[in-house]
Phi, psi and omega in degrees: 000319183297314183297329177286326180293317178297320174298319176296315173304315174303309179295325178299311185288329179290324180293318181290327173297319179298318178299312180296322180291323175296320180292324177298306182308309181296312171310311186292320185295319181289326178302316180292314175305318180287326174298316180291324177297313184292322173298325183284328177281168183296343184301323182306329183300334186264353187235155168284176177291322179292321181296318179293323177291322175299311183302311185299316179302318184281349175269337183305319183300326178290321179291319182292329172305320179295330184268359187301316183305324178287331177293325178291321179296309192281330181295317180296315184301305194290326181291314179291325175295321183292319179289325177291319186293328181272007180065009186290325179288322178301308184299317179303315186292321182291332178279004179096005179284120183292160173297328182288325171291324175297310182290342186296327177289326183292312176298323175299315180297317175300317176295318181290329178291320179300322176297313186292323184292319179288316189270338184237315189283326179305304181302326173295312177299315177303313178299315188292326179292315177303309180301320177295323174287327177288329177294316185291319181297316177299327179272332187236354180089355182216155181250196177271006184298336183293348179279339181267083186292355179276354180266146176277116185269357184236142178234137168263132183222154184213120179197143181054037178083352181254126175257129187210158175237131185230138184223156181209159178274334179201163184233139176218171178064035173069033182090358181277331189237132174244152181229152183065055196265141168229130181222147179238128172263133183259151178267185180303337178262013180080012182258141183291130175249340183219143172237126180241130173240129188216153181280335180200147177232138184240130179275120183215121174053056175062028182206152169265120175272108180272126180256146184048061183262145172241127182257121178243127178236150183295123180087001179233160176285141176306147183241132183258134176223140181291322174224149178218141179260125177238105183303147182205155171246003182292144174263149180306322181298326182282320178303301179310311177304323182276328188246330184285151177275128179303332183288342176281358185246123178296160187295326180292342180256342184299312181298314177303317182294317178302317183293318181296313180300318177297318174291338178265359174078035178263161180280120182238026179305312182295318178293316176301317178297319178293316182298314178292326178301313179296317182297322176280355179306313172306325178286327178291327176292317175305318181293319179295324179291320178299313178304318176297321185290333180296336184248356182227005185275338180278156182295132184255127179274168179306130181089000177264348183297318179303314180299325181292312183301321176297314177305315185295317183293320178296315179302317183291316184295317172304318178284334178290312180305313180293320178295317178295317174297319181292325175288329170300315182292315183296318176298331180256018170066021176286330177226153171302140179302329177291319176299314185299317184286326184267341184295320177298317178299312184296314177301307184291325178294314183290332172299310184295321179299311183300315183289321181292322173296326178290319177294322183282316185252349179082000000 
């Protein structure tokens, strides 16, 4: 029993070391790609090199969070391959250690990493992404939300006898603040009679307070106003549901926001999908480890490592496609978000267990 615990601790430490190394390498690689992409776009014209580096660094945690299942997959493959190449798995199997006892430390490590990513890393990534968007919105009057074409950017509102349509490039502060604002005030026939462009709009006392606004009327020269009040009946929860990226909201706030939005009759599919995806993440990490074991737990002769790595990449890509499709279906209410979030983890886990049982028992 003591020998098994010692072996388990050894495998556990090797696996966590591989996860950390893969995480650092992936973060650095993603950071370089994002820096190049931001520099290529017109975004770089508004910022210095240091500011651009800061914005990219704040965006990286959210990107890495999406890549974490692959980090777990490749960490498992590389660790098992390394143990195989050094004949450590062969010796353990010869000593009577079963495949499930060998994988137990890996599965425990994957589950603990999943808990840490869901409970601690996700709030950090959400905060960093919100901060990066706020920095850009404050400097340029618009955020990165224009990249998310699945969000609805325009709202029609009627209050105090004024009918208007308002749109924004991004939303911050839980739906209270809009950035890169454009609004149209309509006449009784539904035709725009005024256009208002503002850098920011803040929701205060049933009205949008527009800052640094430019008002354009047909037949008149544009008029500049420091502040302008535009009546509205919109609630912050509705604005956030329509414009905010679910990834900018930490898991500890998602449930309460979903509950409030449901009570107000708003569509919460995208936020519910994000919440259930985060809850299912530890199970998905377990499934990725099982899938990795199916292609790397057997002894690999010289020249077979490349084939094993390619097999792992194919398996990871297939699971990514399934996860992406399931998330799209859940976000659009084609299937319940709970089912869409848990299906990839359950399917991949059952696939891995089935293949391992077949390899072990024939």
